[in-house]
DOROKOL-65148 format. One line per 5 residues: number of its first residue (from 0); for each residue x, z, y of N, C-alpha, C, O. Coordinates in Angstrom, 1 decimal, always signed. Example, Ala and Ser with C-alpha at 12.3 -4.5 7.8 and 13.67 -1.06 7.14 Angstrom:
2
0	+13.2,+7.8,-5.7,+12.3,+7.8,-4.5,+13.2,+7.8,-3.3,+14.2,+8.5,-3.3 | +12.8,+7.1,-2.2,+13.7,+7.1,-1.1,+12.9,+7.9,+0.0,+13.4,+8.0,+1.1
//
This chain:
157
0	+94.5,+83.9,+115.3,+94.2,+84.9,+116.3,+92.7,+85.2,+116.5,+92.3,+86.3,+116.8 | +92.0,+84.1,+116.3,+90.5,+84.3,+116.5,+89.9,+85.3,+115.5,+89.1,+86.1,+115.9 | +90.4,+85.3,+114.3,+90.0,+86.3,+113.3,+90.3,+87.7,+113.7,+89.5,+88.6,+113.5 | +91.5,+87.9,+114.2,+91.9,+89.2,+114.7,+91.1,+89.7,+115.9,+90.7,+90.8,+116.0 | +90.9,+88.7,+116.8,+90.1,+89.1,+118.0,+88.7,+89.5,+117.6,+88.1,+90.4,+118.1
5	+88.1,+88.7,+116.6,+86.7,+89.0,+116.2,+86.7,+90.4,+115.5,+85.8,+91.2,+115.8 | +87.7,+90.7,+114.7,+87.7,+92.0,+114.0,+87.9,+93.1,+115.0,+87.2,+94.1,+114.9 | +88.7,+92.9,+116.0,+88.8,+93.9,+117.1,+87.5,+94.1,+117.8,+87.1,+95.2,+118.1 | +86.9,+93.0,+118.2,+85.6,+93.1,+118.9,+84.5,+93.8,+118.0,+83.9,+94.7,+118.5 | +84.4,+93.5,+116.8,+83.5,+94.1,+115.9,+83.8,+95.6,+115.7,+82.8,+96.4,+115.7
10	+85.0,+96.0,+115.6,+85.4,+97.4,+115.5,+85.1,+98.1,+116.7,+84.5,+99.2,+116.7 | +85.4,+97.6,+117.9,+85.2,+98.3,+119.1,+83.7,+98.4,+119.4,+83.2,+99.5,+119.8 | +82.9,+97.4,+119.0,+81.4,+97.5,+119.2,+80.8,+98.5,+118.3,+80.0,+99.3,+118.7 | +81.3,+98.5,+117.0,+80.7,+99.5,+116.1,+81.1,+101.0,+116.5,+80.3,+101.9,+116.5 | +82.3,+101.1,+116.9,+82.8,+102.5,+117.4,+82.0,+102.9,+118.6,+81.7,+104.1,+118.7
15	+81.8,+102.0,+119.5,+81.1,+102.4,+120.7,+79.6,+102.7,+120.4,+79.1,+103.7,+120.9 | +79.0,+101.9,+119.6,+77.6,+102.1,+119.2,+77.4,+103.4,+118.4,+76.3,+104.0,+118.5 | +78.4,+103.8,+117.7,+78.2,+105.1,+116.9,+79.0,+106.3,+117.5,+79.1,+107.3,+116.8 | +79.4,+106.2,+118.7,+80.2,+107.2,+119.4,+81.4,+107.6,+118.5,+81.7,+108.8,+118.5 | +82.0,+106.7,+117.9,+83.2,+106.9,+117.2,+83.1,+107.4,+115.7,+84.0,+107.6,+115.0
20	+81.8,+107.5,+115.3,+81.5,+107.9,+113.9,+80.8,+106.8,+113.2,+79.6,+106.6,+113.4 | +81.5,+106.0,+112.4,+81.0,+104.8,+111.8,+79.9,+105.2,+110.8,+80.1,+106.1,+110.0 | +78.8,+104.5,+110.7,+77.8,+104.6,+109.7,+78.4,+103.9,+108.5,+79.3,+103.1,+108.6 | +77.8,+104.1,+107.3,+78.3,+103.4,+106.1,+78.1,+101.9,+106.3,+79.0,+101.1,+105.8 | +77.1,+101.4,+106.9,+76.9,+100.0,+107.1,+78.0,+99.4,+108.1,+78.5,+98.4,+107.8
25	+78.3,+100.2,+109.1,+79.4,+99.7,+110.0,+80.7,+99.7,+109.3,+81.6,+98.8,+109.5 | +81.0,+100.8,+108.5,+82.3,+100.9,+107.8,+82.4,+99.7,+106.8,+83.5,+99.1,+106.7 | +81.3,+99.3,+106.2,+81.3,+98.2,+105.3,+81.6,+96.9,+106.0,+82.3,+96.0,+105.5 | +81.0,+96.7,+107.2,+81.3,+95.5,+108.0,+82.7,+95.5,+108.4,+83.3,+94.4,+108.4 | +83.3,+96.6,+108.8,+84.7,+96.6,+109.2,+85.6,+96.3,+108.0,+86.7,+95.7,+108.1
30	+85.2,+96.8,+106.8,+86.0,+96.5,+105.6,+85.9,+95.0,+105.3,+87.0,+94.4,+104.9 | +84.8,+94.4,+105.5,+84.7,+92.9,+105.3,+85.6,+92.2,+106.3,+86.2,+91.2,+106.0 | +85.6,+92.6,+107.6,+86.5,+92.0,+108.6,+87.9,+92.2,+108.2,+88.7,+91.2,+108.4 | +88.3,+93.3,+107.6,+89.7,+93.5,+107.2,+90.0,+92.6,+106.0,+91.2,+92.1,+106.0 | +89.1,+92.3,+105.2,+89.3,+91.3,+104.1,+89.6,+89.9,+104.7,+90.5,+89.2,+104.2
35	+88.8,+89.5,+105.7,+89.0,+88.2,+106.3,+90.3,+88.1,+107.0,+91.0,+87.1,+106.8 | +90.7,+89.2,+107.7,+92.0,+89.2,+108.4,+93.2,+89.1,+107.4,+94.1,+88.4,+107.6 | +93.0,+89.9,+106.3,+94.1,+89.9,+105.3,+94.2,+88.6,+104.7,+95.4,+88.1,+104.4 | +93.2,+87.9,+104.3,+93.3,+86.5,+103.8,+94.0,+85.6,+104.7,+94.8,+84.8,+104.3 | +93.7,+85.7,+106.0,+94.3,+84.9,+107.0,+95.8,+85.3,+107.1,+96.7,+84.4,+107.0
40	+96.2,+86.5,+107.1,+97.6,+86.9,+107.3,+98.4,+86.5,+106.1,+99.6,+86.2,+106.2 | +97.8,+86.5,+104.9,+98.5,+86.1,+103.6,+98.3,+84.7,+103.2,+98.5,+84.3,+102.1 | +97.8,+83.8,+104.1,+97.7,+82.4,+103.9,+96.9,+82.0,+102.7,+97.3,+81.1,+101.9 | +95.8,+82.7,+102.4,+95.0,+82.5,+101.2,+94.5,+81.1,+101.1,+94.4,+80.6,+100.0 | +94.2,+80.5,+102.2,+93.6,+79.1,+102.2,+94.6,+78.1,+102.6,+94.2,+77.0,+103.1
45	+95.9,+78.4,+102.5,+96.9,+77.4,+103.0,+96.9,+76.1,+102.1,+96.8,+76.2,+100.9 | +97.0,+75.0,+102.8,+97.0,+73.7,+102.2,+98.5,+73.4,+102.0,+99.3,+73.5,+102.9 | +98.9,+73.0,+100.8,+100.3,+72.6,+100.6,+100.7,+71.4,+101.4,+99.9,+70.5,+101.8 | +102.0,+71.4,+101.8,+102.5,+70.2,+102.6,+102.5,+69.0,+101.6,+102.7,+69.1,+100.4 | +102.2,+67.8,+102.2,+102.2,+66.6,+101.4,+103.5,+66.2,+100.9,+103.6,+65.3,+100.0
50	+104.5,+66.8,+101.4,+105.9,+66.5,+101.1,+106.8,+67.3,+102.0,+106.3,+68.0,+102.9 | +108.1,+67.2,+101.8,+109.0,+68.0,+102.7,+108.9,+67.5,+104.1,+108.6,+66.4,+104.4 | +109.2,+68.4,+105.0,+109.1,+68.2,+106.5,+110.5,+68.5,+107.0,+111.1,+69.5,+106.7 | +111.0,+67.7,+107.9,+112.3,+67.9,+108.4,+112.3,+68.9,+109.5,+113.0,+69.9,+109.5 | +111.4,+68.7,+110.5,+111.3,+69.7,+111.6,+112.4,+69.4,+112.7,+113.5,+69.0,+112.3
55	+112.0,+69.6,+113.9,+112.9,+69.4,+115.0,+113.9,+70.6,+115.1,+113.5,+71.7,+115.1 | +115.2,+70.3,+115.2,+116.2,+71.3,+115.2,+116.1,+72.2,+116.4,+116.3,+73.4,+116.2 | +115.8,+71.7,+117.6,+115.7,+72.5,+118.8,+114.5,+73.5,+118.6,+114.6,+74.6,+119.0 | +113.4,+73.0,+118.0,+112.2,+73.8,+117.8,+112.6,+74.9,+116.9,+112.2,+76.1,+117.1 | +113.2,+74.6,+115.7,+113.6,+75.6,+114.7,+114.4,+76.7,+115.4,+114.2,+77.9,+115.1
60	+115.4,+76.3,+116.1,+116.3,+77.3,+116.8,+115.5,+78.2,+117.7,+115.7,+79.4,+117.6 | +114.7,+77.6,+118.5,+113.9,+78.4,+119.4,+112.9,+79.3,+118.7,+112.8,+80.5,+119.0 | +112.3,+78.8,+117.7,+111.3,+79.5,+116.9,+111.9,+80.7,+116.2,+111.4,+81.8,+116.2 | +113.1,+80.5,+115.6,+113.7,+81.6,+114.9,+114.4,+82.6,+115.7,+114.9,+83.7,+115.2 | +114.5,+82.3,+117.0,+115.2,+83.3,+117.9,+114.5,+84.6,+118.0,+115.2,+85.6,+118.2
65	+113.2,+84.7,+117.7,+112.5,+86.0,+117.8,+112.2,+86.5,+116.4,+111.3,+87.4,+116.3 | +112.8,+86.1,+115.4,+112.5,+86.6,+114.1,+112.9,+88.0,+113.9,+113.9,+88.5,+114.5 | +112.1,+88.8,+113.2,+112.4,+90.2,+112.8,+112.9,+90.1,+111.4,+112.1,+89.8,+110.5 | +114.1,+90.5,+111.1,+114.7,+90.4,+109.8,+114.9,+91.8,+109.2,+115.2,+92.8,+109.9 | +114.9,+91.8,+107.8,+115.3,+93.0,+107.1,+116.8,+93.0,+107.0,+117.5,+92.1,+107.5
70	+117.4,+94.1,+106.5,+118.8,+94.2,+106.3,+119.4,+93.1,+105.5,+120.5,+92.7,+105.7 | +118.6,+92.6,+104.5,+119.0,+91.5,+103.7,+118.8,+90.1,+104.3,+119.2,+89.1,+103.8 | +118.2,+90.1,+105.5,+118.1,+88.9,+106.3,+116.8,+88.2,+106.1,+116.6,+87.1,+106.8 | +115.8,+88.7,+105.3,+114.5,+88.0,+105.2,+113.6,+88.3,+106.4,+113.7,+89.3,+107.0 | +112.8,+87.3,+106.7,+111.9,+87.4,+107.8,+110.6,+86.6,+107.6,+110.6,+85.7,+106.8
75	+109.6,+87.0,+108.2,+108.3,+86.3,+108.1,+108.4,+84.9,+108.8,+107.5,+84.0,+108.5 | +109.4,+84.7,+109.6,+109.5,+83.4,+110.3,+110.4,+82.4,+109.5,+110.6,+81.3,+110.0 | +110.9,+82.8,+108.3,+111.7,+81.9,+107.5,+110.9,+80.7,+107.1,+109.9,+80.8,+106.5 | +111.4,+79.6,+107.4,+110.7,+78.3,+107.1,+111.0,+77.8,+105.7,+112.2,+78.0,+105.2 | +110.0,+77.2,+105.1,+110.2,+76.6,+103.8,+110.3,+75.1,+104.0,+111.3,+74.5,+103.7
80	+109.3,+74.5,+104.5,+109.1,+73.1,+104.9,+109.3,+72.1,+103.7,+109.5,+70.9,+103.9 | +109.2,+72.7,+102.5,+109.3,+71.8,+101.3,+107.9,+71.6,+100.7,+107.3,+70.5,+100.6 | +107.3,+72.7,+100.3,+105.9,+72.7,+99.7,+104.9,+73.4,+100.6,+103.7,+73.2,+100.5 | +105.4,+74.2,+101.5,+104.6,+75.0,+102.5,+105.4,+75.2,+103.7,+106.6,+75.0,+103.8 | +104.7,+75.8,+104.7,+105.3,+76.0,+106.0,+106.4,+77.1,+106.0,+107.5,+76.9,+106.4
85	+106.0,+78.3,+105.5,+106.9,+79.4,+105.5,+107.3,+79.8,+104.1,+106.6,+79.6,+103.1 | +108.5,+80.4,+104.0,+109.0,+80.9,+102.7,+108.2,+82.1,+102.2,+107.9,+82.1,+101.0 | +107.8,+83.0,+103.1,+107.0,+84.2,+102.8,+105.6,+84.0,+103.4,+105.5,+83.8,+104.6 | +104.6,+84.0,+102.5,+103.3,+83.8,+103.0,+102.6,+85.0,+103.5,+101.7,+85.6,+102.9 | +103.1,+85.4,+104.7,+102.5,+86.5,+105.5,+102.8,+86.1,+106.9,+103.9,+85.8,+107.3
90	+101.8,+86.0,+107.7,+101.9,+85.5,+109.1,+102.7,+86.4,+110.0,+102.5,+87.6,+110.0 | +103.6,+85.8,+110.7,+104.4,+86.6,+111.7,+103.5,+87.0,+112.8,+104.0,+87.8,+113.7 | +102.3,+86.6,+112.9,+101.4,+87.0,+113.9,+101.0,+88.5,+113.8,+100.3,+89.0,+114.7 | +101.4,+89.1,+112.7,+101.2,+90.5,+112.5,+102.0,+91.3,+113.5,+101.7,+92.5,+113.8 | +102.9,+90.7,+114.2,+103.7,+91.3,+115.2,+103.1,+91.1,+116.6,+103.7,+91.6,+117.6
95	+102.1,+90.3,+116.7,+101.5,+90.0,+118.0,+100.9,+91.2,+118.7,+100.5,+92.1,+118.1 | +100.7,+91.0,+120.0,+100.1,+92.1,+120.8,+98.6,+92.2,+120.4,+98.0,+93.2,+120.5 | +98.0,+91.1,+120.0,+96.6,+91.1,+119.6,+96.4,+91.9,+118.4,+95.5,+92.7,+118.3 | +97.3,+91.7,+117.4,+97.2,+92.5,+116.2,+97.6,+94.0,+116.4,+96.9,+94.9,+116.0 | +98.6,+94.2,+117.2,+99.0,+95.6,+117.4,+98.0,+96.3,+118.3,+97.9,+97.6,+118.3
100	+97.1,+95.6,+119.0,+96.1,+96.2,+119.8,+94.8,+96.4,+119.1,+93.8,+96.9,+119.7 | +94.8,+96.1,+117.8,+93.5,+96.4,+117.0,+93.2,+97.9,+117.1,+94.1,+98.7,+117.1 | +91.9,+98.3,+117.1,+91.6,+99.7,+117.0,+92.2,+100.3,+115.7,+92.1,+99.6,+114.7 | +92.7,+101.5,+115.8,+93.3,+102.1,+114.6,+92.4,+102.0,+113.3,+92.8,+101.8,+112.2 | +91.1,+102.2,+113.5,+90.1,+102.1,+112.4,+90.2,+100.7,+111.7,+90.0,+100.7,+110.5
105	+90.4,+99.7,+112.5,+90.5,+98.3,+111.9,+91.9,+98.1,+111.3,+92.0,+97.5,+110.2 | +92.9,+98.4,+112.1,+94.2,+98.1,+111.6,+94.5,+98.9,+110.3,+95.2,+98.3,+109.4 | +94.1,+100.1,+110.2,+94.3,+100.8,+108.9,+93.6,+100.2,+107.8,+94.1,+100.1,+106.6 | +92.4,+99.6,+108.0,+91.7,+98.9,+107.0,+92.5,+97.6,+106.6,+92.6,+97.3,+105.4 | +93.0,+96.9,+107.5,+93.8,+95.7,+107.2,+95.0,+96.1,+106.4,+95.4,+95.5,+105.4
110	+95.7,+97.1,+106.9,+96.9,+97.6,+106.1,+96.6,+98.0,+104.7,+97.3,+97.7,+103.8 | +95.5,+98.7,+104.5,+95.1,+99.1,+103.2,+94.7,+97.9,+102.3,+95.1,+97.9,+101.2 | +94.1,+96.9,+102.9,+93.7,+95.7,+102.1,+95.0,+94.9,+101.8,+95.1,+94.4,+100.7 | +95.9,+94.9,+102.7,+97.2,+94.2,+102.4,+97.9,+94.9,+101.3,+98.5,+94.3,+100.5 | +97.9,+96.2,+101.4,+98.6,+97.0,+100.3,+98.0,+96.7,+99.0,+98.7,+96.5,+98.0
115	+96.7,+96.6,+98.9,+96.0,+96.2,+97.6,+96.4,+94.8,+97.2,+96.6,+94.5,+96.1 | +96.3,+93.9,+98.2,+96.6,+92.4,+97.9,+98.0,+92.2,+97.4,+98.3,+91.3,+96.6 | +99.0,+93.0,+97.9,+100.4,+92.9,+97.6,+100.8,+93.8,+96.4,+102.0,+93.8,+96.1 | +99.9,+94.4,+95.8,+100.2,+95.3,+94.7,+100.6,+94.5,+93.5,+100.0,+93.5,+93.1 | +101.7,+95.0,+92.8,+102.1,+94.3,+91.6,+101.7,+95.2,+90.4,+101.6,+94.7,+89.3
120	+101.4,+96.5,+90.7,+100.9,+97.4,+89.6,+99.5,+97.1,+89.3,+99.1,+97.1,+88.1 | +98.7,+96.8,+90.3,+97.3,+96.4,+90.1,+97.0,+95.1,+90.8,+96.4,+95.1,+91.9 | +97.4,+94.0,+90.2,+97.2,+92.7,+90.8,+95.8,+92.4,+91.2,+94.9,+92.6,+90.4 | +95.6,+91.8,+92.3,+94.3,+91.4,+92.8,+94.2,+89.9,+92.6,+95.0,+89.1,+93.1 | +93.2,+89.5,+91.8,+93.1,+88.1,+91.4,+92.9,+87.2,+92.6,+93.4,+86.0,+92.6
125	+92.3,+87.7,+93.7,+92.2,+86.9,+94.9,+93.5,+86.5,+95.5,+93.6,+85.4,+96.2 | +94.6,+87.3,+95.2,+95.9,+86.9,+95.8,+96.9,+86.6,+94.6,+98.1,+86.8,+94.8 | +96.3,+86.1,+93.6,+97.1,+85.7,+92.4,+98.0,+84.5,+92.7,+99.0,+84.3,+91.9 | +97.8,+83.8,+93.8,+98.7,+82.7,+94.2,+100.1,+83.2,+94.6,+101.0,+82.4,+94.7 | +100.2,+84.5,+94.9,+101.4,+85.1,+95.4,+102.2,+85.6,+94.1,+101.7,+86.6,+93.5
130	+103.3,+85.1,+93.8,+104.1,+85.6,+92.7,+104.6,+87.0,+93.0,+104.8,+87.4,+94.2 | +104.9,+87.8,+92.0,+105.4,+89.1,+92.1,+106.6,+89.2,+93.1,+106.7,+90.1,+93.9 | +107.6,+88.3,+92.9,+108.8,+88.3,+93.8,+108.4,+88.1,+95.2,+109.0,+88.7,+96.1 | +107.4,+87.3,+95.5,+107.0,+87.1,+96.9,+106.3,+88.3,+97.5,+106.5,+88.6,+98.6 | +105.5,+88.9,+96.6,+104.8,+90.1,+97.1,+105.8,+91.2,+97.4,+105.7,+91.8,+98.5
135	+106.8,+91.3,+96.6,+107.8,+92.3,+96.9,+108.6,+92.0,+98.1,+108.9,+92.9,+98.9 | +108.9,+90.8,+98.3,+109.6,+90.4,+99.6,+108.8,+90.6,+100.8,+109.3,+91.1,+101.8 | +107.5,+90.3,+100.7,+106.6,+90.5,+101.9,+106.5,+92.0,+102.2,+106.6,+92.4,+103.4 | +106.4,+92.8,+101.1,+106.3,+94.3,+101.4,+107.5,+94.8,+102.0,+107.5,+95.6,+102.9 | +108.7,+94.3,+101.5,+109.9,+94.8,+102.1,+110.1,+94.4,+103.6,+110.5,+95.2,+104.4
140	+109.7,+93.2,+103.9,+109.8,+92.7,+105.3,+108.9,+93.6,+106.1,+109.3,+94.0,+107.2 | +107.6,+93.8,+105.7,+106.7,+94.6,+106.5,+107.2,+96.0,+106.7,+107.1,+96.5,+107.8 | +107.7,+96.6,+105.6,+108.2,+97.9,+105.6,+109.4,+98.0,+106.6,+109.5,+99.1,+107.3 | +110.2,+97.0,+106.6,+111.4,+97.1,+107.5,+111.1,+96.7,+108.9,+111.9,+97.1,+109.8 | +110.1,+96.0,+109.2,+109.9,+95.4,+110.5,+108.7,+96.0,+111.3,+108.6,+95.7,+112.5
145	+107.8,+96.7,+110.6,+106.6,+97.3,+111.3,+106.8,+98.8,+111.4,+107.3,+99.4,+110.5 | +106.5,+99.3,+112.5,+106.7,+100.8,+112.7,+105.4,+101.6,+112.5,+105.5,+102.8,+112.5 | +104.3,+100.9,+112.4,+103.0,+101.7,+112.3,+102.3,+101.6,+110.9,+101.1,+101.8,+110.8 | +103.1,+101.3,+109.9,+102.5,+101.2,+108.5,+102.1,+102.6,+108.1,+102.8,+103.6,+108.4 | +101.0,+102.8,+107.5,+100.6,+104.1,+107.0,+101.4,+104.6,+105.8,+102.1,+103.8,+105.2
150	+101.2,+105.8,+105.5,+101.8,+106.3,+104.3,+101.3,+105.5,+103.1,+100.3,+104.9,+103.1 | +102.2,+105.5,+102.0,+101.8,+104.7,+100.9,+102.5,+103.3,+100.9,+102.2,+102.5,+100.1 | +103.3,+103.1,+101.9,+104.1,+101.8,+102.0,+105.5,+102.2,+101.8,+106.3,+102.0,+102.7 | +105.9,+102.6,+100.6,+107.3,+102.9,+100.3,+108.2,+101.7,+100.4,+107.7,+100.6,+100.2 | +109.5,+102.0,+100.7,+110.4,+100.8,+100.8,+110.7,+100.1,+99.5,+111.0,+98.9,+99.6
155	+110.6,+100.7,+98.4,+110.8,+100.0,+97.2,+109.6,+100.3,+96.2,+109.4,+101.5,+95.9 | +108.9,+99.3,+95.8,+107.7,+99.5,+94.9,+108.1,+99.0,+93.6,+107.2,+99.1,+92.7
//
């Protein structure tokens, strides 16, 4: 959440300082912030679990109660607990009020960067740890569960 709050702060500061018209330098700074947030959202620096984790049944039940699922039942809150925490490496914090409150100029940059990161047509080496099947699953989940994705996020890629 700290990364999203910082991105929001930097975007608001830049927009205020420039009366809503970003300079090329400010736009580049916001693009860099979008890269940082995208890496966070897609678990780029996730450390593998040292072994499988059982997890508390009551916690799992409570945690999964607020999951947003696709028609096929996939959700960003689906737990893996074998080699990593989540089945799909995209943070469910994308549904948080902190993320939804990002200034549009920043949120659109994050969505654009995620679109690039999850591309199977033009794979981004930085996100090469995500196999094609997982990229497709994440895109489908986001497309099915977020209402403010920009154009260019078709339901089947």
